N, C-alpha and C positions, 0 to 999 in steps of 0.2 A: 384628304384634307376636305373640311366642310367649307362651302362657299355660301355667301349671303343670297345671292341670286344667280341662277344658272340658266343659260339658253342652250338648248339641245338641238344640234343639227343631225337630222336623220340622212344618212349617206345612201343615195340611190345610184351612185356610180360616176358622179361628175368629176372632171379633172380639177374643178374649181372648189371642191368641198373644203379642203383645208383653208382656202383663201376666205371662204365665208367665216369660218371660225376665227381667223386672224382679224378680219375686219370687226367682228363683234368685240374681241378682246382689245383692239385698238380704241374702241369707244369706252373702255373701262369696264367691260362686263365679261364675267367668266363664261366660257362656252366649252362645250363637249361634243365630240363627233361620236356617233353610235350607228352601227349598221341599221339599214332600214328594217331588218328582221327582228330588231329589239321588241320584246313583248310589250303590251300596254301595261302589264303589271310592273315590269322593270322600269318603264318610263315613268309611271305614277310614283314609284319609290324615289326617283330622282327629284320629283316635284319641280319641273321646269317652270320658269316664269314665261317662257315662250318656246315655241317649236318652229324650226325652219326645215322645210323639205328641200333637199338639194336637187340639182339637175341630174342628168344621167344619160348614157348612151342608148338605152333601150327605147322601144316604142311601146306605149301603153296598149297598143292594139295587138300585141303579140301575147299569146297565151301564157308563156313562161316569163313574162316581164315582171319585175318586182312590183308588189301591191302595197297599198296603204291600209293598215289595220283601222277600221272605222272608229275604234275606241280612242284613237289619237285625238280625234276631233271632239270627244266628249270629255277631255280632261279639264276643260275650262281655261286652258292656257291658249293665248292668241297663236295662230298658225300663219306662216308665210310660205307659200309654195313658189319655187324659182324654177323656171324652165320645165323640165320633167315633172317637178313638183307641182306646177300649175296644171299640166296635162293630167296628172294623176288625180288631183281634186276634181276636174271636170269629169274624168272617166268614171270616178267612183260615186259621185253624188247624182241624185235624180235630176234629169233634164239636161245633163251636160254631154257633150259629144266631142270627140277628137278625130281628126282625119289627117291624112297625108297632105302636107302643104304643096300647092302647085309649084311654088317657088320656094325652095329651101333657103334659109338665111343663115349664113355663117359669117360673122364679123359685124361691122358697123351698120346700123340702121337708124332711120330718123323716126323718133317717137312723137306722136301728137297726144298730149294729155287732155282728154275730152271732158272729164269730170274729176277735178283734182282730189277732193276728199282729204282725209288725214294723211294718207300715205305720201301724197305729193305736196304737202304743205312746204312752202319755201322754194319750190321748184318753179322756175319761169315757164308759164304755160301759153305765152303769147306767141312763141315760135317753137318749132320742133327741136327736140333734144337728141343728141347722139347717144345711142345705147349699143350694147354688145349682144348679139344674137348667136345662137348655136343650136339649131333645131331643124328637124325634117318634118315633124308633125306640128299641128296647131289646133287651138280650141275653135270649133265652128259654132258650137252653142253652149253658152255658160249655164251652170246648174241653176235650178230654181232658187230664187232669192238673191242671186248675184247680179251685179251691175258692171258693165264694161266701163273701165275708167281711162283706158288709153289704147292707142292703136298705131300701127304702122301702115305704110302703102299696101303691103302684102298680107298683113296680119290684122284683121278686124278687131280681135280681142287680144291685145298685148298686155293687158292688165285687167284684173277683175277683183271684186270684193264683195263680201257679205259682212257689212260692218255690224249688223246685229249679232252676228255669231263670232265676230273677231277673226274671220278667215279672209286672208289677202293672198293674191297670187300675181306673179310677173312672168311673162314669157322671156323677158331679157334677164341679163345677169348684172344686178347692181354692185356685186362685189368686185367686178373687174374694173381696173383703172380706166378703161376706155369708155365706161358708161358715165356721162355727165350727170352730176347730182346723185351718183350711186350712193355715196356716204350719207347724203341727206335723206334719201329714201330709206336706207337701213336704219338710221338713227331715229327717224319717225316711227318706224315699226317698233323699235326697241323702247323708246322713251315716251312717246305720245300714246301708242296703242298698248303695248305690254306694260308700260310703266315700270321698266326694270331699273333697279338702282345700281349705280356705279359702286366701285370699291376694289375692282381688280387692278392693282398696280404692282409693280415689282418690288416696291418698298414693303407693301402689305404682304406680299408673298414671302419675302425673306423673314419677316417677323413671325408669320404664322408657320412657315416650314420649319424654322429653328425650334419653335415651341413643340411642334408635332414630332420632330426628330428626337427631342429630349424624352418625350412621353413614350415613344415607340421603342427606343433602344434602351431606356433605363440605365443600368450600369454596365451593360454589355460593351464589348470591343468590336471594332469594325476595321476591316482591311480595305485599302482603295488602291487600284492601279493608277498612277499618274502618267500622263503622256506629255503634259506641257501645253496641250490644247485648252481651249476655253471650257468645254464641257467638263472634262475630268477635273480641271482646277477649280471650277465653281462648286462641283460636288464636294471636293476636299475642304474648301473654305467654309462652306455651309455646315458640314459636318463638324469642323473644328470648333465653329462658334457654338454648336449644340453640345458636343461631348468632349471637346478638348483633347488631351493627350491620349484618350482611349480610342482615338482614331490613329490608325497605322498606315501611312502612305508608302508605297513602294514604286520607285522609279527605276525602270530597268533600261540600261544602255545597251542596245543590241548590236552596236558597232556600225549601224547603218543610219545614224542620226545626222542632222545637218551640222555645220560648223559650230563648235563649242555649245551645242544645244543643251546637252545634259547639264554641264556645269552651270550654265546661265539660268536654267529653269530651277534647278535645285537650290542654288544660292539665293535666288530671289525669294522663293517660297519659304525657305528657312528664315531669311532675315526679316521679311515683312509680315509673315503670318505665324511664325514660330511653329510651323507644322512639324509633327513627329514623323520625319521623313527618312526612309532608308534608300540610299542611292547604290543600286547594285550595278557594278561595272562587269558586264558579261560579254564584252566585245569578242574576246578570243573564242568563246564557246560558239557564238553564232558565226563568225567569219571562218572558223575552221570547218564547220558544217556546210557552209555555202561555197567553199572552195571548189572550183570546177563545175559548178551547177549553172546551167544556162537557161533551162526551162522556167518560165516565170511562175507557173503554178506550183512547181516544186519549191521555188524560192519562197513563195508565200507559206507553203505548208511547213517548211523547215523553220521559218521565223515564228509562225503561229504556235506550232508545238513546242518550240523552244521556249517561247514566252511563258506558255502555260507551265512548263517544267520548272522554269526558274521562279515564277511568281508563287507557284504552289509550294515549293521548297521554302521560300522566305516566309510565306504566310503561316505555314505550319510551325515555323520556329517561334511564332508569337503566341504566348499562352493566353487562352480565354477568348480567342476570336470566334465570334458567332455569326457575323454578318459580313457580306461582300457588298461594297458600294459600287454602283455603276452609273454611267452618265446617260442612261436611256432618256430619249426625248420623246415628246408627244407623237411626232410623225412615226417613230419606231413602233409605238404602241398601236396606233392605228393600222399600220402595215401588218401587224401581227394578229389582228382580229379583223379580218376583212370579210366584206360581203361579196359573194359571187357576183363578178361583174363590176364591183366598186372600184374606186381609184386605188384602194388599198390592197388590191389583189397582190399577193406576196410575190414580188419579182425576185427577191434574193433573201437568203436568211440573214438576219442582222446580228452583228456581233454583240449587241447590247441586250438582246432578248434570248437568253439561254447561253450555254457554254460552260464557263467556269463554275457557276454555282452547282450544277449537277455533279461535276467531277470532284468538287471539294466539299460537298455537303454543307454548304453555308446558306444561310438565309439571305435573301436579296433585299437591299435598300436602294431605292431609286429616287433621289430628291427632285430630280428634273423631269419626271415622267409626264407632268402636266404642261410642260412648256415647249413653245416652238424655239427655233434657233435664235431668232431676233430677240425673244424674250430672255433667253440665257445671257445674251450679251448685255441686256439692261440689268439683269441681276448682277452680272459682273461689275458693272459700274457702281451699282449700289454697295457691293462689297469692297470696292476700292482697288480692284485689279487694274494693272497697267494696260494701255491700249496695245502694247506689243503682245500681250496674251489675248486680250478681247478680240483683236482683229487678225490674229494669226491666220494665215491661209491654211486650208486643210492639208493635212500631211498624212499619207497612207501608213497603215500599220507596218507594212514591210519596208517602209522608209526608202532610202536611196537604192535598195537592192533592186526595185522595179523601175528605177530611173537610170540604171546602168544596164544597158542591153548587152547580154551575153555574160561572160564570167566576171565575177566580183573579186577584185584584188584590193589590197590596202592602197596601192599606187593609184588605181582607178578611182577609188573612193575619195582620195585626196584631191585628184584633179576635179572631179564633179563637185566636191564641197566648195572649193575655191571659186568655181564658175557660178554655182548656185548663190553663193554669198554676194556676188556682184549683181546678179539678177535682183535679189531682194533689196540690196542697197539702192540701186538706181530706180526701182519702182517706188520705193519710199521717198527718195529724194525729189522725185518728180510729182508726188501726190497721186501717183497712179496705183499704188498698193491697195488703197481702199476702194478704188473704182473697179478693180477686177476681182473675180472670184478666186483665181489661183494663177500664180506665175512661178515657173521653175525652169531648170536646165535639165536635159537629158544627155547622157553620154552614150554616143552610138559606137557599135563595133566596126567602124569604118576609119580608114586613114586616107588622107588626101595629100597631094603635093602642094606645098606653099613656098613663099619666098619671104624670108625675113632679113633685111639688110641685103647682103650679097650671098647669103646662104640659102641653099635649098632645104626645105623641111618636109617631113613626111609624118604627120601627126593626126591626132583624133578630131572627129567632127562632133560638135555640140549642137543640139536642137533647143530652140526656145519654145516653150509651150505656155502661152498666156491666154486664159479664157474667161468669158463672161458667162455667168449662170445664176439661177436663183436657188436651185436645190441639187445641183450636180446630176439630176436625172437627164437633163438636156444641156448643151453648152454650145457656144459658138466662139470663134477665135476673136480676141480682143483687137479692136483697131487702135493699138497704141501708136502714138505719133512716131513717124520714122526717125526723128532726131534722137529719141529716147533709145529705140532699137539700135540705131547706129552707135550710141554711146555704150550700150551694153555689149555689143559685138566688139567694138574696138577695145574695151577694157579686158574682156575675156581673152582675146587673142594676144594682147600685149602683156597681161599680168598672169595668165595661167599657162605655165609650161606644160606642153602636152596637148594643147588645142591650137589649131591654125585655121579653123573654118567654123562659122556660125550660121545655122540655117533656121528658118522660122516655120513652125507648124501651123498651117492655116486650114486645118480640117475641123469640121463640126462634129458634135455628138448628138445623135448618130450621124453617120455610120461609124466614125472613129469613137474611141473612148477618151476620156481626159488624160489618164495616165497612159503611158506606152505599153506597159505590161500589166 
């Protein structure tokens, strides 16, 4: 899709690179992340209105550290270097020098703005401002033509600029929430220095994307796998707006979904959006194959291969299908095209980048590949989706199969479904559902002695897993009030026959994972 104004972030490996892009987009400006190895010719073809050089873990003093193509500074677009980006400018330009800091700075620091200039307009300069630092090197000599504009107690050059060339640099991270006035500083760069025009909104995205999909797909037919999550649902509704009944959605019930999930999702989407939707009830196929299987990786493979088998069979039965729609998001794209040492070093293969298209010989259409997760939710609001879908907690592809530790039976599935339904209901009733990243029940392969009335019981243990996270890469256990936890526990023990003990998982990721298997 073509965008009016684009800001390019060159990724030198910072853990905050995606955050920079999101901050720019929050200002109403479209941004893209590219590896720092992007050629000047390719960058020129994008014609960015501004370029931001991200931070990174390397030292510019190392021979194999990533470098800056000097041609980037000759494009005519204003440049902002952040952290490693600032050091790289100093290292690359005549007169600049970078050295190891005597005192490394990680975390909060007090910044004194010595010469405000345009970048610091609107920032209080009569007292130090709190900023977020993360560096072991620092600039000891600024390049010729540059002026030091801010400092900290341990870093004499915490910001520098050559206003005549529109090159600016910050040793601290303005994109991090801990930096006071970080948004003001970034907006000054975007609007007062680069004079970037706004226009990136989710309403404009929907209008432009629907038009682009119509042009791209023509009269072709598209098949889409629906899961009931926000990503696949937004993809389906966008495509439906573009091509109507030539979109063929397939929802596969693999037998390990939550309570009434399949019926609820399919009924809602059919009634409210009139989707061309096939509901495939394949519970018996999956549960028969899972019988007696306890190894979690084997469970995942059985469900993954089974889904491909069922989906492929259903898709091939639809005449004229040439495209497969997938809910690839922008972080998936970044992780698949990574710079060595960058934040997008591929940690795992992603299910949205490859897989089914190769096997099925279909062309791929990915309407959300430019969006972050929070932007997808905003698109969902624009499309009129209910909050129950927009804010649905992440649910793994293998479903409840990896929340039942050990053997999967229909009886154990029913026990877990009833327990999980209570967890979801109580989190929603207490307004904690939106506060946490994910909350669910896990059925353990343990039985313990209990007392109900005058009877002795010997039944299953259920674990509660409720976590806070931003991206699922790291997570910590949620400090849900004890009265809510007590209510969940009491209800599960009283209402779910087969469970007589509830425990709470208080481990973080790492070292634990969010899911138990």
